[in-house]
MIRO-83406 format. One record per residue (C-alpha): x negated, y negated, z negated; residue number from 1; residue in three letters. Coordinates in nm, 4 decimals, always signed. Example, Ala and Ser with C-alpha at 12.3 -4.5 7.8 and 13.67 -1.06 7.14 Angstrom:
BEGIN
SITE         c1         c2         c3   num   residuo
SITE    -1.2300    +0.4500    -0.7800     1       ALA
SITE    -1.3670    +0.1060    -0.7140     2       SER
//
This chain:
BEGIN
SITE         c1         c2         c3   num   residuo
SITE    +2.0498   -10.9619    -3.9049     1       MET
SITE    +1.8038   -11.1085    -3.6541     2       PRO
SITE    +1.4389   -11.1013    -3.7517     3       VAL
SITE    +1.2427   -11.4249    -3.7374     4       CYS
SITE    +0.8739   -11.4204    -3.6684     5       TRP
SITE    +0.5719   -11.6483    -3.6936     6       ASP
SITE    +0.4504   -11.7367    -3.3439     7       ALA
SITE    +0.0884   -11.7230    -3.4584     8       ALA
SITE    +0.1168   -11.3703    -3.6009     9       ASN
SITE    +0.3694   -11.1883    -3.3806    10       ASP
SITE    +0.2041   -10.9259    -3.1644    11       THR
SITE    +0.5198   -10.7422    -3.0583    12       GLY
SITE    +0.5671   -10.9496    -2.7417    13       ARG
SITE    +0.3228   -11.0626    -2.4791    14       SER
SITE    +0.2198   -11.4207    -2.5372    15       GLY
SITE    +0.4008   -11.4491    -2.8733    16       ALA
SITE    +0.0758   -11.5388    -3.0367    17       GLY
SITE    +0.0138   -11.8311    -2.8035    18       ASP
SITE    -0.0029   -12.1376    -3.0225    19       GLU
SITE    +0.1306   -12.3632    -2.7472    20       THR
SITE    +0.4732   -12.1950    -2.7686    21       THR
SITE    +0.5328   -12.2074    -3.1403    22       GLY
SITE    +0.2783   -12.4140    -3.3313    23       ARG
SITE    +0.2119   -12.7795    -3.3980    24       ASN
SITE    +0.5794   -12.8764    -3.3873    25       VAL
SITE    +0.5013   -13.1401    -3.6479    26       THR
SITE    +0.2194   -13.2807    -3.4424    27       GLY
SITE    -0.0216   -13.2635    -3.7353    28       ASN
SITE    -0.2036   -12.9434    -3.6387    29       GLY
SITE    -0.0728   -12.7389    -3.9319    30       GLN
SITE    +0.1905   -12.5416    -3.7434    31       GLY
SITE    +0.5240   -12.3981    -3.8614    32       ILE
SITE    +0.7079   -12.0691    -3.8224    33       THR
SITE    +0.9804   -12.0041    -3.5662    34       TRP
SITE    +1.2352   -11.9966    -3.8470    35       TYR
SITE    +1.1304   -12.3439    -3.9585    36       GLN
SITE    +1.1364   -12.4694    -3.5994    37       ALA
SITE    +1.4927   -12.3403    -3.5636    38       ALA
SITE    +1.5986   -12.5298    -3.8761    39       GLU
SITE    +1.4404   -12.8525    -3.7502    40       ILE
SITE    +1.6125   -12.8273    -3.4106    41       LEU
SITE    +1.9446   -12.7440    -3.5748    42       GLY
SITE    +1.9883   -12.4045    -3.4071    43       ILE
SITE    +2.0132   -12.0481    -3.5305    44       SER
SITE    +1.7161   -11.8157    -3.5636    45       CYS
SITE    +1.8703   -11.5887    -3.2985    46       ARG
SITE    +1.8984   -11.8801    -3.0552    47       GLN
SITE    +1.5327   -11.9665    -3.1159    48       MET
SITE    +1.4420   -11.6069    -3.0311    49       GLN
SITE    +1.6350   -11.6317    -2.7049    50       ARG
SITE    +1.4567   -11.9549    -2.6173    51       TRP
SITE    +1.1226   -11.7921    -2.6891    52       HIS
SITE    +1.2026   -11.5018    -2.4589    53       THR
SITE    +1.3215   -11.7349    -2.1818    54       ARG
SITE    +1.0097   -11.9496    -2.2180    55       PHE
SITE    +0.7872   -11.6452    -2.1792    56       GLU
SITE    +0.9594   -11.5343    -1.8585    57       HIS
SITE    +1.0733   -11.8603    -1.7000    58       GLU
SITE    +0.8713   -12.1399    -1.8600    59       GLY
SITE    +1.0380   -12.4709    -1.9421    60       TYR
SITE    +1.3177   -12.4044    -1.6899    61       GLU
SITE    +1.4377   -12.1244    -1.9140    62       GLY
SITE    +1.5106   -12.3704    -2.1951    63       LEU
SITE    +1.7896   -12.5437    -2.0034    64       PHE
SITE    +2.1501   -12.4750    -2.0922    65       ASP
SITE    +2.2620   -12.1778    -1.8810    66       ARG
SITE    +2.6242   -12.2918    -1.8789    67       ARG
SITE    +2.5694   -12.6334    -1.7229    68       ARG
SITE    +2.2124   -12.6400    -1.6033    69       GLY
SITE    +2.1251   -12.9276    -1.8372    70       VAL
SITE    +1.9694   -12.9385    -2.1853    71       PRO
SITE    +2.2204   -12.8788    -2.4654    72       SER
SITE    +2.3572   -13.2113    -2.5939    73       PRO
SITE    +2.3372   -13.0808    -2.9502    74       LYS
SITE    +1.9643   -13.0190    -2.9332    75       ARG
SITE    +1.7543   -13.2944    -3.0880    76       VAL
SITE    +1.4742   -13.3957    -2.8477    77       PRO
SITE    +1.1277   -13.2918    -2.9550    78       LEU
SITE    +1.0099   -13.6545    -2.9264    79       ALA
SITE    +1.2749   -13.7578    -3.1804    80       THR
SITE    +1.1709   -13.4789    -3.4165    81       VAL
SITE    +0.8075   -13.5915    -3.3988    82       GLU
SITE    +0.9082   -13.9561    -3.4495    83       GLU
SITE    +1.1133   -13.8755    -3.7595    84       VAL
SITE    +0.8391   -13.6649    -3.9162    85       LEU
SITE    +0.5745   -13.9221    -3.8253    86       GLY
SITE    +0.7734   -14.2079    -3.9802    87       LEU
SITE    +0.8124   -14.0164    -4.3052    88       TYR
SITE    +0.4429   -13.9271    -4.3221    89       GLN
SITE    +0.3116   -14.2718    -4.2320    90       GLU
SITE    +0.5627   -14.5212    -4.3761    91       GLN
SITE    +0.8190   -14.3587    -4.6028    92       TYR
SITE    +0.6317   -14.0804    -4.7818    93       PHE
SITE    +0.7394   -14.2146    -5.1232    94       ASP
SITE    +1.1093   -14.2420    -5.0337    95       PHE
SITE    +1.3661   -13.9817    -5.1277    96       ASN
SITE    +1.5656   -13.8223    -4.8438    97       VAL
SITE    +1.8724   -14.0424    -4.8946    98       ARG
SITE    +1.6761   -14.3677    -4.8697    99       HIS
SITE    +1.4678   -14.2368    -4.5797   100       PHE
SITE    +1.7842   -14.1421    -4.3892   101       HIS
SITE    +1.9223   -14.4934    -4.4439   102       GLU
SITE    +1.6008   -14.6470    -4.3100   103       LYS
SITE    +1.6143   -14.4297    -3.9981   104       LEU
SITE    +1.9611   -14.5635    -3.9200   105       VAL
SITE    +1.9099   -14.9275    -4.0224   106       GLU
SITE    +1.5495   -14.9946    -3.9172   107       GLU
SITE    +1.4808   -14.7461    -3.6354   108       HIS
SITE    +1.8269   -14.6814    -3.4860   109       ASP
SITE    +1.7816   -14.3044    -3.5268   110       ILE
SITE    +2.1301   -14.1754    -3.6003   111       LYS
SITE    +2.0936   -13.8191    -3.7202   112       LEU
SITE    +2.2858   -13.6533    -4.0005   113       SER
SITE    +2.1509   -13.6553    -4.3553   114       TYR
SITE    +2.1506   -13.2740    -4.3588   115       THR
SITE    +1.9456   -13.2544    -4.0386   116       TRP
SITE    +1.6858   -13.4998    -4.1730   117       VAL
SITE    +1.6580   -13.3099    -4.5009   118       LYS
SITE    +1.6148   -12.9747    -4.3267   119       LYS
SITE    +1.3593   -13.1219    -4.0888   120       ALA
SITE    +1.1466   -13.2546    -4.3737   121       LEU
SITE    +1.1758   -12.9265    -4.5634   122       GLN
SITE    +1.0951   -12.7202    -4.2550   123       GLY
SITE    +0.7833   -12.9264    -4.1889   124       ALA
SITE    +0.6710   -12.8824    -4.5492   125       GLY
SITE    +0.6906   -13.2556    -4.6248   126       LEU
SITE    +0.9355   -13.2146    -4.9140   127       ILE
SITE    +1.0068   -12.9245    -5.1439   128       LYS
SITE    +1.3239   -12.7201    -5.0851   129       PRO
SITE    +1.6021   -12.8030    -5.3271   130       SER
SITE    +1.6175   -12.5752    -5.6261   131       ARG
SITE    +1.9269   -12.3628    -5.6563   132       LYS
SITE    +2.1770   -12.5169    -5.8900   133       ARG
SITE    +2.2626   -12.3352    -6.2062   134       GLY
SITE    +2.6071   -12.2911    -6.3535   135       VAL
SITE    +2.8097   -12.6036    -6.2846   136       HIS
SITE    +2.8657   -12.8080    -6.5955   137       ARG
SITE    +3.2053   -12.9580    -6.6489   138       LYS
SITE    +3.2021   -13.3283    -6.5686   139       ARG
SITE    +3.2205   -13.5359    -6.8844   140       ARG
SITE    +3.5108   -13.7834    -6.8756   141       PRO
SITE    +3.4219   -14.1517    -6.8928   142       ARG
SITE    +3.4771   -14.3415    -7.2143   143       ARG
SITE    +3.8188   -14.5093    -7.2132   144       PRO
SITE    +3.6977   -14.8583    -7.3113   145       LEU
SITE    +3.3944   -15.0780    -7.2318   146       PRO
SITE    +3.1308   -15.0926    -7.5003   147       GLY
SITE    +3.1879   -14.7413    -7.6315   148       MET
SITE    +2.8847   -14.5965    -7.4498   149       LEU
SITE    +2.6006   -14.7582    -7.2567   150       LEU
SITE    +2.3440   -14.5850    -7.0370   151       HIS
SITE    +1.9820   -14.6940    -7.0145   152       ILE
SITE    +1.7273   -14.5619    -6.7669   153       ASP
SITE    +1.4140   -14.6655    -6.5790   154       GLY
SITE    +1.3259   -14.5858    -6.2160   155       SER
SITE    +0.9627   -14.6139    -6.1052   156       GLN
SITE    +0.9016   -14.7143    -5.7437   157       HIS
SITE    +0.6934   -14.9358    -5.5140   158       GLN
SITE    +0.9798   -15.1812    -5.4942   159       TRP
SITE    +0.7881   -15.4428    -5.2913   160       PHE
SITE    +0.6537   -15.1894    -5.0374   161       CYS
SITE    +0.2925   -15.2505    -5.1357   162       ASP
SITE    +0.0460   -15.0905    -5.3771   163       HIS
SITE    +0.2238   -15.2185    -5.6904   164       ARG
SITE    +0.4422   -14.9888    -5.8988   165       TRP
SITE    +0.7232   -15.1195    -6.1203   166       TYR
SITE    +0.9980   -14.9687    -6.3337   167       ASP
SITE    +1.3526   -15.0875    -6.2703   168       LEU
SITE    +1.5138   -15.0849    -6.6144   169       LEU
SITE    +1.8936   -15.0716    -6.6005   170       VAL
SITE    +2.1597   -15.0770    -6.8740   171       ILE
SITE    +2.5172   -15.0060    -6.7638   172       MET
SITE    +2.8560   -14.9321    -6.9193   173       ASP
SITE    +2.9905   -14.5785    -6.9058   174       ASP
SITE    +3.3572   -14.6786    -6.8809   175       ALA
SITE    +3.3302   -14.9298    -6.5966   176       THR
SITE    +2.9815   -14.8742    -6.4419   177       SER
SITE    +2.9243   -15.2471    -6.4910   178       GLU
SITE    +2.5534   -15.3299    -6.5000   179       ILE
SITE    +2.4731   -15.5456    -6.8013   180       TYR
SITE    +2.0985   -15.5592    -6.7477   181       TYR
SITE    +1.8589   -15.4892    -6.4596   182       ALA
SITE    +1.4972   -15.5963    -6.4731   183       GLN
SITE    +1.1720   -15.4995    -6.3006   184       LEU
SITE    +0.9068   -15.4342    -6.5638   185       VAL
SITE    +0.5476   -15.3213    -6.5476   186       ALA
SITE    +0.6366   -15.0152    -6.7553   187       GLU
SITE    +0.9374   -14.8791    -6.9395   188       GLU
SITE    +0.8240   -14.8990    -7.3003   189       SER
SITE    +0.9380   -14.9838    -7.6520   190       THR
SITE    +0.8861   -15.3554    -7.5873   191       ARG
SITE    +1.0704   -15.3698    -7.2540   192       THR
SITE    +1.3560   -15.1496    -7.3795   193       VAL
SITE    +1.4002   -15.3621    -7.6924   194       MET
SITE    +1.4041   -15.6785    -7.4797   195       ALA
SITE    +1.6750   -15.5341    -7.2558   196       GLY
SITE    +1.8894   -15.4171    -7.5473   197       LEU
SITE    +1.8560   -15.7544    -7.7175   198       ARG
SITE    +1.9778   -15.9396    -7.4072   199       GLU
SITE    +2.2760   -15.7074    -7.3689   200       VAL
SITE    +2.3757   -15.7445    -7.7351   201       ILE
SITE    +2.3410   -16.1226    -7.7226   202       GLU
SITE    +2.5635   -16.1453    -7.4142   203       GLN
SITE    +2.8094   -15.8596    -7.4677   204       GLN
SITE    +2.7990   -15.7800    -7.8398   205       GLY
SITE    +2.7040   -15.4642    -8.0274   206       VAL
SITE    +2.8100   -15.1413    -7.8568   207       PHE
SITE    +2.8995   -14.8063    -8.0102   208       CYS
SITE    +2.6524   -14.5592    -7.8618   209       ALA
SITE    +2.3544   -14.5418    -7.6245   210       LEU
SITE    +2.2713   -14.2601    -7.3828   211       TYR
SITE    +1.9092   -14.2241    -7.2693   212       SER
SITE    +1.6562   -13.9657    -7.1619   213       ASP
SITE    +1.4024   -13.8084    -7.3964   214       ARG
SITE    +1.1268   -14.0650    -7.3403   215       ALA
SITE    +0.8909   -14.1134    -7.6343   216       SER
SITE    +1.0197   -14.4635    -7.7113   217       HIS
SITE    +1.3678   -14.3159    -7.7704   218       PHE
SITE    +1.2956   -13.9830    -7.9387   219       PHE
SITE    +1.0095   -13.7950    -8.0999   220       LEU
SITE    +0.9587   -13.4485    -7.9534   221       THR
SITE    +0.7073   -13.2485    -8.1626   222       PRO
SITE    +0.6360   -13.0028    -7.8792   223       LYS
SITE    +0.7081   -13.0168    -7.5072   224       ALA
SITE    +1.0421   -12.8658    -7.4001   225       ASP
SITE    +1.1558   -12.8321    -7.7600   226       GLU
SITE    +1.4442   -13.0172    -7.9325   227       PRO
SITE    +1.3843   -13.3737    -8.0446   228       VAL
SITE    +1.3315   -13.4508    -8.4125   229       ASP
SITE    +1.6310   -13.6609    -8.5187   230       HIS
SITE    +1.4882   -13.7124    -8.8678   231       THR
SITE    +1.1836   -13.9081    -8.7458   232       ARG
SITE    +1.3035   -14.2179    -8.5673   233       LEU
SITE    +1.1111   -14.4331    -8.3210   234       THR
SITE    +1.1167   -14.8140    -8.3401   235       GLN
SITE    +1.4070   -14.8180    -8.0951   236       VAL
SITE    +1.5860   -14.5506    -8.2973   237       GLY
SITE    +1.5472   -14.7425    -8.6225   238       ARG
SITE    +1.6729   -15.0644    -8.4635   239       ALA
SITE    +1.9801   -14.8894    -8.3252   240       LEU
SITE    +2.0525   -14.7243    -8.6607   241       ARG
SITE    +2.0406   -15.0625    -8.8370   242       GLU
SITE    +2.2967   -15.1904    -8.5855   243       LEU
SITE    +2.5188   -14.8881    -8.6341   244       GLY
SITE    +2.4656   -14.7666    -8.2775   245       VAL
SITE    +2.4699   -14.3907    -8.2348   246       ARG
//
């Protein structure tokens, strides 16, 4: 297996510690390792080592494709890498990778793969690496009929691209994915949840069951990371019990 090295710390080769050959790829002065640079450029660690050796002996000419005498068409230009990382840091720092990738294509005409963008952001230390997934849980089948199970959830975001934060509260049907309610609220709370449930019941009728997260307006959790207390109901819980909703 090839060994990757940090350009700032490698002393095994002449010039390997020169910051101009392996640091500041992000343009922010923090520097990254050769392994991270290889991930950002979409090449293997071994290929990055070869480029490093060629650069030491031949300068920039050594980075050209030996087969055709031109830069590899698969290599993302350094200017594009810097533009992508700069856009995320300056404009889209609060976006997830999926939304950021969509903005690159739609707003900036940068057509790179989702995987490349994700690896670039991870390699530059701008997002955390994805945690390894545990044992795959069997997908739960949808309910066969509308009204048997509804989902409710809130998503906090700067929806208007300014300093204001809002929660998007959504209630949807498990069987059909039909959205019965979607409203921007200042905060997902007992009052806003009750208002959403009331509107859905008035328009669609009483449903059988509701699926939600463990927020405090749905369940009481005596201690963090412990099971909820189903014997002590919240205001939302009591209202649902009176309606016969599980």
